[in-house]
VOTORKE-613298 format. One line per 2 residues: number of its first residue (from 1); their letters; for each residue x, y, z of N, C-alpha, C. Coordinates in Angstrom, 3 decimals. Atoms other than C-alpha are relative to their C-alpha. Example, Ala and Ser with C-alpha at 12.3 -4.5 7.8 and 13.67 -1.06 7.14 Angstrom:
// residues 2
1> as> 0.890,-1.190,0.000,12.300,-4.500,7.800,0.900,1.200,0.000; -0.820,-1.190,-0.060,13.670,-1.060,7.140,-0.770,1.090,0.730
//
This chain:
// residues 284
1> ms> -1.122,-0.693,-0.638,-18.323,12.537,51.245,-0.561,0.961,1.060; 0.556,-0.756,-1.113,-18.774,14.320,54.573,-0.078,1.489,-0.276
3> dg> 0.033,-1.439,0.245,-17.938,17.819,53.250,-0.827,0.373,-1.209; 0.875,-0.272,1.131,-20.272,17.494,50.259,0.717,0.269,-1.303
5> al> -0.757,-0.264,1.234,-17.466,17.929,47.689,-0.159,-1.154,-0.972; 0.097,1.028,1.033,-17.779,16.080,44.417,1.377,-0.539,-0.337
7> ps> -1.306,0.564,0.372,-14.995,13.684,43.423,0.449,0.575,-1.338; -0.540,-0.529,1.255,-12.692,15.023,40.678,-0.111,-1.044,-1.102
9> rq> 0.120,0.900,1.147,-13.155,13.576,37.202,1.393,-0.487,-0.401; -1.288,0.565,0.361,-10.308,11.241,36.353,0.239,0.159,-1.500
11> aa> -0.361,-0.099,1.413,-8.453,11.775,33.092,-0.100,-1.372,-0.662; 0.080,1.260,0.738,-9.028,9.162,30.415,1.376,-0.633,-0.077
13> pr> -1.309,0.657,0.035,-6.248,6.562,30.488,0.650,0.151,-1.375; -0.737,-0.115,1.252,-3.550,6.991,27.885,0.236,-1.400,-0.566
15> la> -0.090,1.328,0.581,-3.690,4.041,25.522,1.386,-0.249,-0.585; -1.285,0.375,0.595,-0.593,2.173,24.408,-0.091,0.094,-1.518
17> ra> -0.046,-0.117,1.456,0.405,2.858,20.813,1.059,-0.935,-0.550; -0.941,0.932,0.613,2.129,0.435,18.487,1.028,0.752,-0.836
19> eg> -1.062,-0.517,0.843,5.441,1.241,16.880,0.699,-1.174,-0.659; -0.679,1.077,0.710,7.175,-0.832,14.253,0.978,0.543,-1.011
21> rl> -0.997,-0.387,0.985,10.234,-0.618,12.076,0.524,-1.251,-0.686; -0.505,1.122,0.784,11.323,-2.915,9.286,0.935,0.535,-1.067
23> al> -0.980,-0.398,1.011,14.461,-2.513,7.160,0.523,-1.257,-0.679; -0.412,1.162,0.784,15.181,-5.008,4.382,0.817,0.457,-1.186
25> sf> -0.657,-0.239,1.281,17.571,-5.164,1.477,0.227,-1.329,-0.696; -0.253,1.180,0.826,18.113,-7.608,-1.370,1.238,0.273,-0.852
27> rv> -1.192,-0.125,0.824,21.390,-8.230,-3.166,0.239,-1.315,-0.749; -0.303,1.184,0.798,22.772,-10.666,-5.720,1.295,-0.628,0.500
29> rs> -1.175,0.752,-0.419,25.184,-13.341,-4.540,0.068,-1.283,-0.836; -0.186,1.160,0.878,26.507,-15.940,-7.005,-1.170,-0.157,-0.965
31> gi> 1.071,0.016,0.981,23.774,-14.980,-9.441,-1.394,-0.188,0.569; 1.300,0.228,-0.647,20.946,-15.449,-6.905,-0.306,1.177,0.921
33> tv> 0.414,-1.069,-0.904,18.976,-12.735,-5.110,-0.194,-0.553,1.403; 0.096,0.417,-1.399,19.388,-13.087,-1.352,-0.286,1.235,0.856
35> vg> 0.244,-1.094,-0.938,18.488,-11.000,1.682,1.331,0.496,0.543; -1.181,-0.605,-0.593,21.166,-8.571,2.813,-0.332,0.499,1.392
37> rf> 0.388,-0.565,-1.283,20.048,-6.252,5.588,-1.364,-0.530,0.424; 1.276,0.477,-0.527,17.269,-7.554,7.825,-0.101,0.465,1.448
39> eq> 0.216,-0.528,-1.335,16.219,-5.482,10.823,-1.497,0.162,0.232; 1.411,-0.126,-0.329,12.855,-5.641,12.553,-0.135,0.356,1.471
41> ag> 0.196,-0.447,-1.374,11.576,-3.951,15.678,-1.461,0.317,0.215; 1.386,-0.301,-0.315,8.295,-3.466,17.459,-0.954,-0.987,-0.639
43> cl> 1.057,0.875,0.513,5.181,-4.804,15.770,0.212,-0.432,-1.448; -0.225,0.372,1.392,6.646,-5.087,12.250,0.977,-1.168,-0.094
45> ra> -0.817,1.189,0.210,8.063,-8.439,11.158,-0.013,-0.352,-1.490; -0.022,0.492,1.376,8.953,-10.183,7.909,0.346,-1.477,0.009
47> rl> -0.320,1.408,0.208,9.078,-13.772,6.751,0.502,-0.171,-1.428; -0.653,0.219,1.295,11.015,-15.196,3.821,-0.434,-1.347,-0.568
49> pr> 0.502,1.277,0.512,8.896,-17.873,2.126,0.757,-0.458,-1.233; -0.592,0.539,1.216,10.187,-20.156,-0.577,-0.831,0.462,-1.196
51> pe> 0.778,-0.521,1.139,9.210,-18.629,-3.951,-0.635,-1.122,-0.816; 0.632,0.939,0.916,6.784,-20.372,-6.251,0.770,-0.049,-1.315
53> rg> -0.659,0.126,1.295,7.976,-21.598,-9.616,-0.393,1.179,-0.894; 0.250,-1.128,0.881,8.324,-18.633,-11.959,-0.088,1.337,0.706
55> af> 0.095,-1.246,-0.768,8.186,-16.058,-9.149,1.367,0.429,0.503; -1.228,-0.490,-0.626,10.897,-13.869,-7.667,0.051,-0.473,1.450
57> sg> -0.113,0.164,-1.442,12.250,-14.523,-4.212,-0.465,1.298,0.664; 0.469,-1.223,-0.629,11.239,-11.998,-1.597,-0.378,-0.188,1.441
59> av> 0.375,-0.017,-1.407,9.570,-11.309,1.722,-1.481,0.313,0.139; 1.387,-0.297,-0.361,6.155,-11.107,3.362,0.024,0.728,1.337
61> tl> 0.008,-0.782,-1.239,5.565,-8.420,5.995,-1.212,-0.357,0.858; 1.078,0.247,-0.948,3.436,-8.844,9.116,-0.037,1.128,1.020
63> nt> 0.212,-0.938,-1.089,1.973,-6.410,11.621,-0.578,-0.782,1.169; 0.450,0.829,-1.106,1.778,-8.332,14.884,-0.958,0.722,0.934
65> ag> 0.982,-0.737,-0.814,-0.351,-5.572,16.438,-1.424,-0.355,-0.398; 1.332,0.411,0.422,-3.285,-6.988,14.476,-0.804,1.087,-0.664
67> gi> 0.685,-1.116,0.629,-4.142,-3.704,12.806,0.671,1.294,0.410; -0.568,-1.312,-0.271,-3.445,0.013,13.011,-1.038,0.850,0.716
69> as> 0.879,-0.885,-0.765,-4.962,2.346,15.613,0.590,1.402,0.005; -0.456,-1.388,-0.015,-4.716,6.103,16.065,1.284,0.114,0.821
71> gd> -1.255,-0.206,-0.708,-1.235,7.196,17.082,1.073,-1.016,-0.286; -1.015,0.997,0.341,0.535,4.092,15.774,0.998,0.584,-1.000
73> rl> -1.045,-0.461,0.899,3.813,4.637,13.898,0.709,-1.214,-0.604; -0.643,1.109,0.700,5.089,2.178,11.273,0.922,0.560,-1.071
75> dl> -0.982,-0.441,0.985,8.223,2.662,9.160,0.606,-1.210,-0.692; -0.576,1.085,0.793,9.323,0.376,6.344,1.014,0.584,-0.974
77> si> -1.046,-0.416,0.929,12.553,0.766,4.369,0.520,-1.245,-0.711; -0.362,1.189,0.771,13.277,-1.690,1.564,0.881,0.431,-1.158
79> aw> -0.951,-0.353,1.051,16.233,-1.607,-0.842,0.310,-1.215,-0.860; -0.417,1.003,0.968,17.034,-3.575,-3.969,1.344,0.461,-0.575
81> he> -1.299,-0.375,0.534,20.745,-3.493,-4.818,0.099,-0.399,-1.480; -0.155,0.190,1.438,22.104,-3.730,-8.366,-0.332,-1.435,-0.435
83> ea> 0.405,1.247,0.659,20.490,-6.492,-10.456,-0.849,-0.921,0.876; 0.852,0.835,-0.853,18.478,-7.858,-7.516,-1.433,0.003,-0.526
85> ra> 1.408,0.118,0.391,14.951,-9.089,-8.242,-0.752,-0.644,1.163; 0.716,0.534,-1.160,12.519,-9.558,-5.367,-1.377,0.630,0.110
87> tv> 1.381,-0.426,-0.220,8.853,-9.266,-4.432,-0.249,0.122,1.501; 0.382,-0.178,-1.400,7.644,-7.860,-1.115,-1.513,0.176,0.057
89> sa> 1.451,-0.069,-0.156,4.036,-8.447,-0.092,-0.329,0.059,1.486; 0.453,-0.025,-1.394,1.981,-8.470,3.114,-0.849,-1.230,0.262
91> aa> 0.669,1.253,-0.337,0.533,-11.434,4.941,-1.514,0.103,-0.079; 1.462,-0.170,0.007,-2.984,-9.977,5.042,-0.321,1.449,-0.322
93> ae> 0.447,-1.379,0.153,-5.035,-6.900,4.315,0.198,0.742,1.325; -0.181,-0.793,-1.210,-4.152,-4.146,6.769,-1.317,0.659,0.385
95> rv> 1.227,-0.612,-0.501,-6.921,-2.712,8.950,0.343,1.226,0.824; -0.198,-1.239,-0.747,-7.069,0.844,10.238,-1.287,0.264,0.773
97> yr> 1.187,-0.020,-0.836,-9.462,1.108,13.175,-0.479,1.418,0.312; 0.655,-1.260,-0.321,-11.798,3.847,14.336,0.811,0.779,1.040
99> ar> -0.665,-0.880,-0.958,-10.313,6.830,16.188,-0.944,1.135,0.350; 0.752,-1.204,-0.348,-11.765,9.804,18.019,0.501,1.148,-0.857
101> pa> -0.424,-1.098,0.882,-11.717,13.005,15.918,1.202,0.775,0.508; -1.109,-0.787,-0.550,-9.257,14.679,18.295,1.289,-0.797,0.111
103> ea> -1.193,0.829,-0.153,-6.831,11.758,18.337,0.946,0.157,-1.189; -1.002,-0.090,1.060,-3.615,11.783,16.355,-0.201,-1.119,-1.013
105> aa> 0.119,1.015,1.041,-3.702,9.967,13.046,1.128,-1.015,0.115; -1.067,0.985,0.150,-1.796,6.741,12.574,0.873,0.404,-1.177
107> rv> -0.923,-0.368,1.065,1.277,7.180,10.398,0.765,-1.223,-0.478; -0.718,1.108,0.625,2.759,4.654,7.987,0.875,0.587,-1.104
109> at> -0.943,-0.537,0.988,5.880,5.565,5.985,0.777,-1.147,-0.622; -0.712,1.048,0.731,7.356,3.315,3.298,0.969,0.647,-0.979
111> tl> -1.020,-0.482,0.914,10.586,3.976,1.414,0.545,-1.179,-0.796; -0.526,1.028,0.894,11.621,1.886,-1.600,1.166,0.588,-0.786
113> tv> -1.180,-0.436,0.742,15.111,2.230,-3.100,0.410,-1.108,-0.952; -0.234,1.015,1.026,15.745,0.411,-6.383,1.222,0.412,-0.810
115> al> -1.269,-0.382,0.597,19.310,0.442,-7.715,0.055,-0.360,-1.489; -0.255,0.237,1.410,20.741,0.180,-11.229,-0.315,-1.444,-0.392
117> ga> 0.287,1.322,0.553,19.251,-2.742,-13.145,-0.791,-0.930,0.893; 0.783,0.852,-0.900,17.266,-4.072,-10.174,-1.469,0.013,-0.407
119> ta> 1.440,0.078,0.249,13.618,-5.154,-10.377,-0.716,-0.182,1.332; 0.696,-0.005,-1.282,11.383,-4.363,-7.417,-1.487,-0.179,-0.207
121> ew> 1.457,0.146,-0.019,7.838,-5.514,-6.759,-0.490,0.271,1.416; 0.602,-0.370,-1.283,5.895,-3.867,-3.929,-1.481,-0.298,-0.119
123> lp> 1.351,0.511,0.213,2.627,-5.804,-3.669,-0.707,-0.292,1.322; 0.789,0.229,-1.211,0.942,-5.326,-0.292,-1.467,-0.241,-0.361
125> qe> 1.436,0.147,0.201,-2.673,-6.375,0.040,-0.704,1.303,0.419; 0.767,-1.231,-0.207,-5.460,-3.845,0.582,0.143,0.530,1.428
127> ti> 0.165,-0.645,-1.302,-5.647,-1.363,3.442,-1.484,0.328,0.155; 1.431,-0.198,-0.250,-9.172,-1.368,4.900,-0.162,1.069,1.075
129> lf> 0.219,-1.103,-0.927,-10.258,1.868,6.570,-1.380,-0.141,0.650; 1.263,0.074,-0.717,-12.934,1.469,9.230,-0.599,1.400,0.121
131> dg> 0.645,-1.295,-0.210,-15.480,4.228,9.813,0.677,0.720,1.161; -0.670,-0.772,-1.035,-13.761,6.977,11.790,1.513,-0.153,0.021
133> ar> -1.453,0.198,0.022,-10.243,5.832,10.884,0.713,1.298,-0.356; -0.842,-1.165,0.292,-7.478,8.444,10.771,1.396,-0.505,-0.357
135> le> -1.257,0.565,0.506,-4.446,7.581,8.651,0.732,1.009,-0.860; -0.903,-0.731,0.880,-1.522,9.463,7.173,1.089,-0.977,-0.426
137> rs> -1.021,0.933,0.457,0.719,7.356,4.987,0.736,0.584,-1.194; -0.807,-0.486,1.110,3.465,7.910,2.458,0.758,-1.169,-0.629
139> la> -0.818,0.942,0.754,5.233,5.921,-0.233,0.997,0.821,-0.798; -1.058,-0.721,0.701,8.575,7.312,-1.426,0.880,-1.009,-0.725
141> ve> -0.762,0.940,0.832,10.379,5.553,-4.294,1.170,0.735,-0.632; -1.195,-0.526,0.669,13.918,6.202,-5.520,0.471,-1.054,-0.997
143> lg> -0.372,0.934,1.063,14.734,4.573,-8.880,1.372,0.335,-0.552; -1.258,-0.164,0.691,18.196,4.034,-10.282,-0.194,-0.125,-1.497
145> eg> 0.073,0.093,1.456,18.979,4.045,-13.986,-0.340,-1.431,-0.413; 0.384,1.317,0.496,17.243,1.175,-15.770,-0.689,-0.890,1.017
147> ag> 0.658,0.803,-1.035,15.510,0.043,-12.576,-1.426,-0.337,-0.405; 1.368,0.426,0.264,12.262,-1.908,-12.859,-0.831,0.028,1.270
149> lv> 0.888,-0.110,-1.162,9.282,-1.430,-10.572,-1.414,-0.371,-0.374; 1.455,0.160,0.020,5.765,-2.712,-10.099,-0.464,0.211,1.436
151> av> 0.478,-0.317,-1.346,4.003,-1.173,-7.100,-1.498,0.225,-0.029; 1.451,-0.197,-0.099,0.379,-1.222,-6.004,-0.333,0.431,1.420
153> ea> 0.556,-0.419,-1.288,-1.416,0.572,-3.185,-1.515,0.033,-0.157; 1.456,0.117,0.114,-5.089,-0.297,-2.636,-0.661,0.379,1.320
155> lv> 0.753,-0.452,-1.160,-7.641,1.226,-0.254,-1.450,-0.440,-0.126; 1.418,0.368,-0.048,-11.064,-0.078,0.757,-0.629,0.781,1.146
157> fg> 0.617,-0.895,-0.975,-13.362,2.350,2.568,-1.133,-0.729,0.723; 0.955,0.798,-0.755,-15.073,0.047,5.060,0.045,-1.456,-0.421
159> rt> 0.054,1.427,0.344,-15.534,-3.711,5.178,-1.224,-0.225,-0.884; 1.129,0.013,0.927,-17.686,-3.783,2.077,-0.714,-1.346,-0.024
161> ar> 0.650,1.316,-0.013,-18.334,-7.539,2.337,-1.025,-0.110,1.124; 0.946,-0.003,-1.121,-20.193,-6.802,5.608,-0.972,1.171,-0.083
163> ge> 0.910,-1.112,0.177,-22.069,-3.833,4.225,0.399,1.256,0.735; -0.465,-1.174,-0.732,-19.964,-1.337,6.150,0.605,1.014,-0.963
165> tm> -0.615,-1.046,0.798,-18.687,1.972,4.826,0.733,0.953,0.932; -0.703,-1.024,-0.766,-16.306,4.664,5.990,-0.738,1.311,-0.217
167> re> 0.787,-1.220,0.141,-18.652,7.572,6.601,0.840,1.244,0.272; -0.806,-1.155,-0.387,-16.198,9.910,8.327,1.407,-0.461,0.362
169> gl> -1.363,0.321,-0.393,-12.493,10.057,9.079,0.993,0.886,-0.716; -1.081,-0.751,0.628,-9.185,11.231,7.693,0.919,-0.950,-0.741
171> lv> -1.016,0.710,0.772,-6.936,9.923,4.951,0.881,1.031,-0.699; -0.982,-0.777,0.749,-3.781,11.666,3.761,0.984,-1.008,-0.594
173> dr> -0.779,1.022,0.689,-1.963,9.577,1.169,0.966,0.685,-0.971; -1.011,-0.654,0.823,1.316,10.796,-0.369,0.847,-1.030,-0.730
175> vs> -0.848,0.877,0.820,3.223,9.129,-3.205,0.978,0.875,-0.771; -1.001,-0.723,0.790,6.477,10.350,-4.730,0.976,-0.997,-0.608
177> vh> -0.979,0.834,0.693,8.864,8.816,-7.255,1.115,0.910,-0.506; -1.176,-0.699,0.495,12.383,10.079,-7.899,0.811,-0.957,-0.871
179> rg> -0.924,0.778,0.826,14.699,8.882,-10.641,1.300,0.789,-0.106; -1.268,-0.695,0.018,18.349,9.756,-10.300,-0.012,1.280,0.802
181> ga> 0.091,-1.177,-0.841,17.441,12.262,-7.611,-1.012,1.032,-0.443; 0.973,-0.970,0.526,14.910,14.115,-9.790,-1.422,-0.523,0.193
183> lv> 1.391,0.375,-0.202,11.203,14.085,-8.960,-0.692,-0.201,-1.350; 0.706,0.280,1.251,9.231,12.421,-11.775,-1.484,-0.265,0.221
185> ha> 1.431,0.205,-0.267,5.904,11.770,-10.037,-0.285,0.359,1.451; 0.446,-0.342,-1.348,4.096,13.220,-7.036,-1.517,0.020,0.019
187> dv> 1.458,0.102,-0.086,0.553,12.602,-5.881,-0.389,0.071,1.473; 0.501,-0.109,-1.364,-1.323,13.593,-2.725,-1.520,-0.105,-0.026
189> tr> 1.448,0.125,-0.175,-4.825,12.479,-1.761,-0.338,0.360,1.441; 0.449,-0.364,-1.347,-6.615,14.051,1.191,-1.513,-0.076,0.064
191> ld> 1.424,0.113,-0.273,-10.051,13.025,2.407,-0.175,0.282,1.493; 0.115,-0.430,-1.393,-11.053,14.784,5.615,-1.453,0.357,0.291
193> gk> 1.379,-0.302,-0.385,-14.422,14.823,7.331,-0.960,-1.074,-0.477; 1.036,0.916,0.463,-17.432,13.233,5.642,0.489,-0.733,-1.258
195> va> -0.686,0.698,1.089,-15.483,10.772,3.518,-0.985,-0.604,-0.996; 0.970,0.641,0.908,-18.494,8.889,2.094,-0.630,1.032,-0.934
197> ei> 0.585,-1.036,0.854,-20.023,12.146,0.830,0.998,0.495,-1.043; -1.025,-0.425,0.958,-16.740,13.157,-0.796,0.155,-1.037,-1.107
199> la> -0.158,1.066,0.991,-16.367,9.785,-2.519,-1.214,-0.118,-0.913; 1.213,0.099,0.819,-19.941,9.996,-3.765,-0.020,1.015,-1.139
201> rr> -0.018,-1.004,1.062,-19.120,13.045,-5.884,0.477,-0.618,-1.310; -0.288,0.589,1.310,-19.017,12.218,-9.560,1.457,0.212,-0.427
203> av> -1.357,-0.303,0.421,-15.659,13.907,-10.109,1.059,-0.589,0.927; -0.955,0.607,-0.928,-14.078,12.099,-7.151,0.044,-1.507,-0.212
205> ad> 0.029,1.458,0.181,-15.117,8.423,-7.123,-1.361,-0.503,-0.442; 1.336,0.363,0.476,-18.804,8.475,-8.176,-0.592,-1.148,0.810
207> ga> 0.596,1.006,-0.871,-19.760,6.356,-5.174,0.815,-1.261,0.169; -0.833,1.194,-0.156,-16.941,3.830,-5.425,0.416,-0.156,1.462
209> aa> -0.379,0.281,-1.377,-15.970,2.144,-2.159,1.415,-0.529,0.123; -1.363,0.534,-0.025,-12.465,1.006,-3.131,0.786,0.597,-1.161
211> va> -0.842,-0.604,1.033,-9.578,2.501,-5.081,1.386,-0.619,0.067; -1.381,0.488,0.037,-6.075,1.498,-6.158,0.802,0.817,-0.987
213> sl> -0.952,-0.626,0.911,-3.034,3.062,-7.777,1.111,-0.997,-0.284; -1.104,0.859,0.396,-0.383,1.164,-9.708,1.055,0.849,-0.695
215> ia> -1.125,-0.679,0.638,3.050,2.367,-10.781,0.939,-1.066,-0.546; -0.954,0.929,0.601,5.356,0.542,-13.163,1.082,0.786,-0.716
217> ag> -1.132,-0.626,0.666,8.778,1.443,-14.500,0.930,-1.094,-0.501; -0.966,0.954,0.515,11.510,-0.257,-16.487,0.243,0.211,-1.477
219> ps> -0.358,-0.200,1.406,13.124,-0.496,-19.914,-1.110,-0.334,-0.990; 1.041,0.434,0.943,10.122,-2.238,-21.522,-1.395,0.380,0.462
221> va> 1.300,-0.310,-0.591,7.327,-0.532,-19.594,-0.994,0.507,-1.046; 0.917,-0.539,1.010,5.891,1.172,-22.695,-0.807,-1.097,-0.673
223> sa> 0.712,1.091,0.670,4.965,-2.204,-24.198,-1.127,-0.564,0.853; 1.051,0.511,-0.888,2.752,-2.939,-21.166,-1.226,0.877,0.021
225> la> 1.130,-0.926,-0.076,0.456,0.044,-21.697,-1.261,-0.584,-0.615; 1.188,0.546,0.669,-1.908,-1.593,-24.204,-0.580,-1.199,0.747
227> pl> 0.567,1.112,-0.773,-2.243,-4.921,-22.278,-0.623,0.447,1.321; 0.556,-0.475,-1.258,-2.823,-2.986,-19.061,-1.354,0.653,-0.216
229> re> 1.288,-0.634,0.281,-5.581,-0.869,-20.566,-1.061,-1.044,-0.336; 0.962,1.062,0.319,-7.231,-4.001,-21.946,-0.456,-0.714,1.264
231> al> 0.353,0.671,-1.246,-7.096,-5.664,-18.525,-0.927,0.857,0.849; 0.835,-0.891,-0.793,-8.578,-2.622,-16.817,-1.401,0.148,-0.596
233> gs> 1.300,-0.168,0.648,-11.381,-2.376,-19.366,-0.904,-1.204,0.105; 0.803,1.226,-0.038,-12.527,-5.958,-18.847,-0.451,-0.390,1.402
235> ap> 0.338,0.366,-1.376,-12.920,-5.958,-15.058,-1.419,0.435,0.339; 1.376,-0.372,-0.355,-16.554,-6.060,-13.839,-0.058,0.827,1.278
237> ra> 0.254,-0.831,-1.178,-17.842,-3.489,-11.299,1.204,0.856,0.379; -1.162,-0.849,-0.248,-14.630,-1.500,-11.649,0.336,0.762,-1.268
239> eg> -0.460,-0.798,1.124,-13.252,1.226,-13.871,1.447,0.391,0.237; -1.396,-0.367,-0.149,-9.651,2.102,-14.567,0.536,0.678,-1.233
241> ga> -0.678,-0.648,1.102,-7.330,4.092,-16.726,1.492,-0.043,0.231; -1.454,0.062,-0.113,-3.614,4.090,-17.461,0.619,0.978,-0.977
243> sl> -0.723,-0.923,0.868,-1.117,6.528,-18.923,1.493,-0.221,0.181; -1.452,0.121,-0.022,2.585,6.619,-19.723,0.587,1.401,-0.027
245> rd> -0.566,-1.339,-0.095,4.598,9.663,-18.669,1.372,-0.067,0.644; -1.362,-0.046,-0.539,8.316,10.257,-18.120,0.537,-1.392,0.341
247> gl> -0.481,1.348,-0.239,9.000,6.541,-18.380,-0.698,-0.728,1.122; 0.790,0.639,-1.051,6.402,5.716,-15.714,-1.372,-0.358,-0.540
249> ll> 1.344,0.433,0.341,3.249,3.732,-16.295,-0.854,0.150,1.255; 0.840,-0.312,-1.149,0.518,5.024,-13.977,-1.428,-0.460,-0.273
251> ar> 1.369,0.478,0.162,-2.883,3.431,-13.446,-0.814,0.286,1.251; 0.954,-0.220,-1.090,-5.950,4.198,-11.318,-1.174,-0.941,-0.192
253> iv> 1.170,0.873,0.025,-8.791,1.880,-10.426,-0.975,0.479,1.059; 1.067,-0.218,-0.980,-12.112,2.665,-8.734,-0.972,-1.166,-0.140
255> ar> 0.861,1.182,0.033,-14.425,-0.184,-7.775,-1.128,0.149,1.009; 1.180,-0.094,-0.855,-17.812,-0.676,-6.158,0.204,-0.652,1.358
257> dg> -0.252,0.674,-1.268,-16.447,-2.967,-3.437,1.402,-0.589,-0.028; -1.340,0.542,-0.099,-13.287,-4.637,-2.220,0.248,-1.194,-0.899
259> aa> -0.182,1.175,0.849,-13.850,-7.870,-4.139,0.219,0.401,-1.454; -0.171,-0.459,1.377,-14.236,-6.025,-7.446,1.363,0.659,-0.179
261> lr> -1.313,-0.621,0.091,-11.111,-4.012,-6.704,1.090,-1.056,-0.115; -1.042,1.039,0.044,-9.063,-7.142,-6.046,0.040,-0.684,-1.357
263> rs> 0.016,0.629,1.335,-10.198,-8.752,-9.305,0.674,0.896,-1.034; -0.581,-0.925,0.956,-9.229,-5.637,-11.233,1.506,0.139,0.214
265> vl> -1.429,-0.104,-0.290,-5.866,-5.320,-9.473,0.739,-1.247,-0.467; -0.638,1.237,0.442,-5.050,-8.976,-10.148,0.126,-0.048,-1.522
267> aa> -0.071,-0.040,1.465,-5.884,-8.516,-13.837,1.094,0.966,-0.459; -1.026,-0.979,0.348,-3.660,-5.431,-13.972,1.396,-0.549,0.278
269> la> -1.308,0.555,-0.331,-0.788,-7.206,-12.232,0.403,-1.098,-0.991; -0.316,1.022,1.001,-1.032,-10.107,-14.686,0.545,0.635,-1.268
271> al> -0.467,-0.688,1.202,-0.594,-7.645,-17.545,1.386,0.607,0.207; -1.276,-0.662,-0.271,2.327,-5.858,-15.878,1.120,-0.985,0.296
273> rh> -1.015,0.946,-0.473,4.108,-8.966,-14.569,0.100,-1.229,-0.893; -0.096,1.103,0.974,3.716,-11.227,-17.610,-0.472,-1.324,0.607
275> dr> 0.650,1.175,-0.580,1.521,-13.652,-15.641,0.863,-0.753,1.011; -0.695,0.631,-1.119,4.117,-14.395,-12.956,-0.993,-0.159,1.144
277> pv> 0.979,0.201,-1.081,2.238,-15.837,-9.977,0.100,1.095,1.053; -0.004,-0.965,-1.098,1.184,-13.332,-7.362,0.396,-0.738,1.277
279> pr> -0.383,0.665,-1.265,2.426,-14.034,-3.807,-1.131,-0.874,0.527; 0.965,0.986,-0.479,0.719,-17.020,-2.250,-0.958,0.596,1.021
281> vw> 0.854,-0.562,-1.058,-0.624,-14.897,0.613,-1.217,0.716,-0.569; 1.160,-0.646,0.600,-2.963,-13.110,-1.832,-1.181,-0.961,-0.123
283> hc> 1.068,0.988,0.168,-4.971,-16.339,-2.058,-0.405,-0.647,1.322; 0.330,0.594,-1.296,-5.136,-17.118,1.681,-1.268,0.605,0.579
//
């Protein structure tokens, strides 16, 4: 430049962020559970596969963005009306990609509403957190009287099959369950900063690289406690425990890697679901 002035530094381009919204409901028509409300927008979609023999009808969710990046916003709202029985799963494990420390966390909010006498199954596959990922997610459940529920949320800290780990990042994970408007379960997990070092602590995860929480409710849930504990005790490379409180069956699993976690979760689901087949997408 003739006057010797330096060119101004250009601001970093603002990246596009994904937004998605999915609203589903299930109701009974002529004795058969069918889809009622079905709204989808942005990157969130759902498909309605034919159920396998012995399984509930239901839906499979998809994130067409191919994963979750910092600043993304996903909202899922699923309702089971009276006496409806349906399973909702996800087409694949979700991936949360690396973000810069100053970037906004991705946010995923899921609301499940289960009416009188309905049976809901919320069975997404694992969420894999890449090193540097920043995620805030919530699961809010509202149960009607006599409602049945089996829900699982699983996290894998890095692609363990490739020897990767989540060294740093942010995870805020909130779970709440209300029955008849009253709070019966609340849980918040926060991992911020050096995640691998936090997980290595004996009182946290003792070096585990994958964790899962399961929640079950229903009129006969107490009878599932013993089979669930037996299933959790027999899984290799994983440890788990279960308790019954306020009519809710709660279980935790910690595992050395994602494969061990999946084996343990499948064993737990078999105990809770009386060996009904898991969604076909879990085997793809």
